[in-house]
C-alpha positions as CSV (number, residue, x, y, z in Angstrom):
1,M,0.0,0.1,-0.1
2,T,1.4,3.4,-1.2
3,R,1.3,6.7,0.7
4,V,0.3,9.8,-1.1
5,K,3.1,12.1,-1.5
6,T,2.3,15.5,-2.5
7,I,3.2,19.1,-1.5
8,F,-0.1,21.3,-0.5
9,V,-0.2,24.6,-2.0
10,L,-3.2,26.8,-1.4
11,V,-3.2,29.5,-3.8
12,I,-5.4,31.8,-5.6
13,I,-6.2,31.5,-9.3
14,L,-5.7,34.9,-11.0
15,C,-7.8,34.4,-14.1
16,A,-10.8,35.6,-15.7
17,V,-13.4,33.3,-13.7
18,V,-12.1,34.8,-10.6
19,I,-14.5,37.8,-9.4
20,N,-12.1,39.1,-7.2
21,T,-8.3,39.5,-7.7
22,M,-7.8,42.2,-5.1
23,A,-5.0,42.6,-2.2
24,Q,-7.4,43.6,0.4
25,S,-9.8,40.6,0.3
26,S,-7.1,37.6,0.8
27,L,-7.5,33.7,0.6
28,T,-7.4,33.6,4.4
29,H,-9.3,36.8,5.0
30,P,-11.8,37.2,2.5
31,Y,-14.7,40.1,2.6
32,E,-17.9,39.1,2.7
33,G,-19.4,39.2,-1.0
34,A,-16.0,38.3,-2.2
35,T,-15.3,35.1,-4.3
36,H,-12.1,33.1,-3.9
37,T,-10.9,29.9,-5.8
38,Y,-8.9,27.7,-3.5
39,V,-6.4,25.4,-5.3
40,V,-4.3,22.3,-4.3
41,N,-1.5,22.0,-6.5
42,G,1.1,18.7,-6.9
43,L,-1.6,16.0,-6.6
44,T,-1.3,12.6,-8.2
45,P,-3.6,11.6,-11.1
46,G,-6.5,9.5,-9.8
47,T,-6.4,10.5,-6.5
48,E,-9.9,10.9,-4.7
49,Y,-10.3,14.4,-3.2
50,M,-13.2,16.0,-1.4
51,F,-13.1,20.1,-0.2
52,Y,-15.4,20.7,3.0
53,V,-15.4,23.2,5.7
54,S,-15.9,22.8,9.4
55,S,-16.8,25.3,12.2
56,N,-13.8,23.5,14.5
57,E,-9.8,23.3,14.2
58,D,-10.1,19.2,13.9
59,G,-12.5,19.3,11.0
60,S,-15.2,17.2,13.2
61,A,-17.9,19.9,13.0
62,V,-18.5,19.8,9.0
63,L,-20.7,22.5,7.7
64,D,-23.4,22.2,5.0
65,D,-22.8,24.7,2.3
66,G,-26.5,24.5,1.4
67,S,-27.5,25.1,4.9
68,A,-24.8,27.3,6.3
69,F,-25.8,30.5,4.4
70,E,-22.8,32.4,4.9
71,F,-20.8,30.7,2.2
72,D,-21.5,28.8,-1.0
73,F,-19.8,26.4,-2.9
74,L,-19.9,27.5,-6.7
75,S,-18.7,24.3,-8.4
76,T,-18.6,20.4,-7.1
77,S,-16.7,20.0,-4.1
78,Q,-15.6,16.2,-4.7
79,G,-14.1,14.2,-7.7
80,I,-10.8,12.5,-9.0
81,V,-7.6,14.2,-10.4
82,P,-7.6,13.6,-14.1
83,A,-4.8,11.5,-15.7
84,D,-3.7,14.9,-17.4
85,Q,-3.8,17.2,-14.3
86,N,-2.5,17.5,-10.7
87,T,-4.6,20.1,-9.0
88,A,-8.0,20.3,-7.7
89,S,-10.0,23.3,-7.4
90,L,-13.1,25.0,-5.3
91,P,-14.5,28.3,-5.8
92,I,-16.3,29.8,-2.9
93,V,-18.2,32.9,-2.3
94,W,-18.2,34.5,1.5
95,N,-21.8,35.8,1.7
96,N,-22.9,38.5,4.2
97,G,-22.5,37.4,7.7
98,A,-19.7,35.3,7.5
99,S,-17.5,37.6,9.3
100,Q,-19.5,36.6,12.3
101,H,-17.8,33.1,12.4
102,M,-14.3,31.4,11.8
103,Y,-14.0,28.5,9.1
104,Y,-11.3,25.8,8.3
105,L,-11.4,24.7,4.7
106,W,-10.2,21.5,4.3
107,I,-9.4,19.0,1.6
108,S,-9.5,15.2,1.9
109,L,-7.3,12.8,-0.3
110,S,-7.8,9.1,-0.6
111,N,-5.4,7.2,-3.2
112,P,-6.8,4.1,-5.0
113,G,-4.8,2.1,-2.3
114,G,-6.8,3.2,0.2
115,C,-4.8,5.5,2.4
116,S,-6.0,8.9,3.0
117,V,-4.8,12.2,4.2
118,K,-6.2,15.8,4.4
119,R,-5.1,19.4,4.9
120,G,-6.9,22.5,6.3
121,L,-6.9,26.3,6.3
122,K,-8.1,28.7,8.6
123,I,-10.1,31.3,7.1
124,V,-11.5,34.3,9.0
125,P,-13.8,36.6,6.4
126,Q,-13.7,40.2,6.9
127,P,-17.2,42.3,7.1
128,N,-18.0,44.2,3.6
129,M,-19.1,47.7,4.6
130,F,-19.7,48.9,1.1
131,D,-23.4,50.0,0.6
132,L,-25.2,52.5,-2.1
133,L,-28.6,53.6,-1.5
134,S,-30.8,56.0,-3.5
135,E,-33.0,58.4,-2.2
136,N,-35.1,61.4,-3.0
137,I,-33.8,65.0,-2.9
138,P,-34.6,66.1,-0.1
139,F,-34.9,62.3,0.9
140,D,-38.5,62.9,2.5
141,K,-40.0,64.7,-0.8
142,T,-41.6,61.6,-2.3
143,E,-44.1,63.5,-4.5
144,S,-44.3,66.6,-6.2
145,C,-46.6,68.3,-8.9
146,P,-46.0,68.0,-12.8
147,A,-43.6,70.8,-13.9
148,I,-45.3,73.4,-16.0
149,S,-42.6,76.1,-16.5
150,D,-41.4,77.2,-20.0
151,A,-37.7,75.8,-19.1
152,D,-39.9,72.0,-18.7
153,G,-41.4,72.5,-22.4
154,F,-44.7,73.3,-21.1
155,V,-46.6,75.4,-23.5
156,A,-50.0,77.0,-22.2
157,M,-51.4,78.3,-25.6
158,S,-54.1,76.5,-27.1
159,D,-52.9,76.2,-30.4
160,H,-49.8,74.3,-29.9
161,Y,-50.3,73.1,-26.4
162,N,-47.9,70.8,-24.9
163,A,-47.9,69.4,-21.1
164,G,-44.1,69.4,-20.9
165,T,-41.6,67.5,-18.9
166,T,-40.9,67.0,-15.2
167,T,-37.6,66.7,-14.4
168,L,-36.8,64.4,-11.3
169,Q,-33.4,64.4,-9.2
170,F,-32.2,61.5,-7.6
171,K,-29.2,61.0,-5.2
172,V,-27.2,57.9,-5.2
173,R,-24.9,57.7,-2.0
174,R,-22.1,55.6,-0.6
175,E,-22.1,54.6,2.9
176,G,-19.0,52.7,3.7
177,G,-15.7,52.3,1.9
178,N,-13.4,54.9,0.4
179,R,-12.4,53.7,-3.2
180,G,-14.0,54.1,-6.3
181,W,-17.3,52.7,-7.3
182,S,-19.6,51.9,-10.5
183,F,-23.1,51.3,-10.8
184,E,-26.0,51.2,-13.4
185,P,-29.1,53.2,-12.9
186,F,-32.3,51.6,-13.8
187,V,-35.3,53.5,-14.0
188,T,-38.9,52.2,-14.5
189,I,-42.5,54.1,-14.4
190,N,-46.2,53.6,-13.9
191,P,-47.8,53.8,-16.1
192,E,-45.7,51.4,-18.2
193,W,-47.2,53.0,-21.4
194,N,-45.5,56.2,-20.9
195,L,-42.3,55.3,-23.0
196,D,-40.9,59.1,-22.5
197,V,-38.9,58.7,-19.5
198,A,-35.1,58.6,-19.2
199,I,-31.8,59.2,-17.6
200,V,-30.7,62.6,-18.5
201,S,-27.3,62.8,-16.7
202,V,-25.3,61.5,-13.7
203,T,-23.3,64.4,-11.9
204,A,-20.7,64.2,-9.7
205,A,-19.8,67.2,-7.3
206,N,-16.1,67.7,-8.3
207,A,-15.6,65.3,-11.1
208,G,-19.1,66.7,-13.0
209,V,-21.3,65.1,-15.6
210,L,-20.1,61.3,-15.8
211,T,-20.5,59.0,-18.9
212,A,-21.6,55.6,-19.0
213,N,-19.9,52.7,-20.9
214,A,-21.4,50.5,-23.1
215,S,-23.2,48.7,-20.3
216,N,-24.8,51.9,-19.1
217,T,-22.4,51.6,-15.9
218,F,-21.4,54.9,-14.3
219,T,-17.8,54.6,-12.6
220,V,-17.3,57.2,-9.8
221,P,-14.0,58.5,-8.5
222,A,-13.2,57.4,-4.9
223,T,-13.2,61.3,-3.6
224,E,-17.1,61.4,-4.3
225,N,-19.5,60.0,-2.0
226,E,-22.7,60.8,-3.8
227,V,-23.7,61.5,-7.4
228,I,-27.0,63.3,-8.6
229,V,-29.2,61.0,-11.2
230,S,-31.4,63.3,-13.1
231,V,-34.5,61.7,-15.0
232,A,-37.0,63.4,-17.5
233,V,-40.6,62.1,-17.5
234,R,-42.9,63.2,-20.1
235,N,-46.2,64.8,-18.6
236,Y,-49.6,63.6,-19.1
237,E,-52.9,65.2,-18.3
238,G,-55.1,63.2,-15.9
239,T,-52.3,60.7,-14.9
240,E,-50.7,59.8,-11.7
241,Q,-47.2,58.8,-12.8
242,I,-44.9,56.4,-10.1
243,V,-41.2,56.6,-11.0
244,T,-38.4,54.1,-9.6
245,L,-35.1,54.5,-9.6
246,E,-32.9,51.3,-8.8
247,V,-29.3,51.0,-8.7
248,R,-28.0,47.9,-10.2
249,N,-24.8,46.3,-10.6
250,Q,-23.1,48.4,-8.0
251,R,-19.4,47.4,-6.6
252,E,-16.4,48.8,-5.1
253,E,-14.0,49.3,-8.0
254,Q,-10.8,48.3,-6.1
255,T,-12.2,45.1,-4.4
256,S,-15.1,44.2,-6.8
257,L,-17.3,43.9,-3.6
258,G,-20.8,44.2,-4.1
259,D,-23.9,45.9,-2.3
260,V,-23.8,45.0,1.3
261,N,-27.5,46.1,1.6
262,R,-29.9,45.3,-1.5
263,E,-32.8,46.6,0.7
264,N,-32.1,50.6,-0.1
265,D,-31.1,50.0,-3.5
266,K,-34.8,51.5,-4.8
267,V,-36.5,54.7,-4.3
268,T,-40.0,55.9,-5.7
269,H,-41.2,59.2,-6.6
270,R,-44.9,60.2,-7.0
271,I,-45.7,62.7,-9.9
272,T,-49.1,64.2,-8.9
273,V,-52.1,64.3,-11.7
274,M,-52.0,66.9,-13.9
275,P,-55.5,68.4,-14.3
276,I,-57.1,67.9,-17.5
277,I,-58.1,71.0,-19.5
278,S,-59.4,71.8,-22.9
279,D,-59.0,74.5,-25.4
280,L,-60.5,77.8,-24.2
281,E,-63.7,78.4,-26.6
282,E,-66.6,80.7,-26.5
283,L,-69.8,79.8,-25.0
């Protein structure tokens, strides 16, 4: 019976399939929301392996990633080392709440002769403090009348009447973190038949008007804690309109961390009913 002879090297694979490649979130101290791929090199082809996580140092208190919500395995955790390879790997995402506990990641190996061995790695997750939230300006102003000034395109004259456009301003604000950040503003409206709603601009106090990339994502410098998102909505008489701004695909640029709190990503504003008025006519 032969013994398994191998050198264990636990490293992160720095490649396209890994979500996070940053020094701040490390193999042994990952941020909540970060994904790392744990790799064991130098294995013998044909060796059976199994990754697992325990809550204690001797590996006896095994945790199930399906019921332990603090982490998830993103691929199968066990298998056989192929004939043309000498590695085994497992990507793990560390979810919100992971920082409340300490974990031990293990790999157990068994050779065809039946001998086995295991190796462990202590993991202490870090809390993710990065959060983006959206709000009205001011935050408690949740409704307004339709805009009816000349600057808003409102034309009162009967021969070429135009109900105009209301421009709303929302604030997207960073709480926690001090690095650059990015997000996609997404706007919806009720009633859905009003197709004349659009994001006009995203403006930072110091950087000025920002430009979106091909994915409609805006990147904000680290020095900016908030931006103003302007949304134009066409006015319609006799119709209440509910506008919702949602922050999507937000992340901290240098860490690639996601938003720690998705509950504050949406904000709504109610544009009250514009009275219906017909042309002035002679009685």
